[in-house]
C-alpha positions, 0 to 999 in steps of 0.5 A: 157117237158116230166115231165110236158106238161103244161110248154112251154118256150117262147122267154121271159120266160115260159107259164104255164097251170093252174087250180084253185080251188076258195074259198079255206082255203088258197091260195097256189100252189098244184103242178102238177096235170094231165097236169096243175099246181093246184093252190088253191085260198082263193079269190071267182071268182068275179070282178077278185079277183081270177085272182089277188090272182092267180097272187099274189100267183104265184109271191110269189111262184116263187119269181118273182116281180108281174109285170113279171106274166101275165094272158094270157088266161082263165080270166073267167075260171078255166083253165088259161094260165100265163106267167112268164117273166125271167124264164126258164122251168128248173127254174120252174121245180126246183121250183115245185120239192122243194115243198111249 
C-alpha cells in the first residue's frame, strides 16, 4: 500500500507492522509513524503483559473479536507483526483515517 508500507493483505486478512511504546499513561493507537502503526501501551513489557495489552487494544480499535488477532512476530521486541483476520487493507486504512 503506498499510503502505509507496513500493511500487507494476506489470504485471511491483513498483516500490520507495529511499533509499541510501553508504560504509557493509556493504551491507544497513535497512528502511522514512518512505515509502522504506532501503539502506546499502559502495560509494562513483563510476562507478556504488553503483548496482551496490544492485542486487546487492537481488538477494540478495529472492532474485532480478540480471537481474530494474532501476534506473528516480535514477541520480545518493540517492533511487532500482527495479523487481523477478516479485514482487508481498505478496512484498516479507513479506520486509521477516522482516527481514535
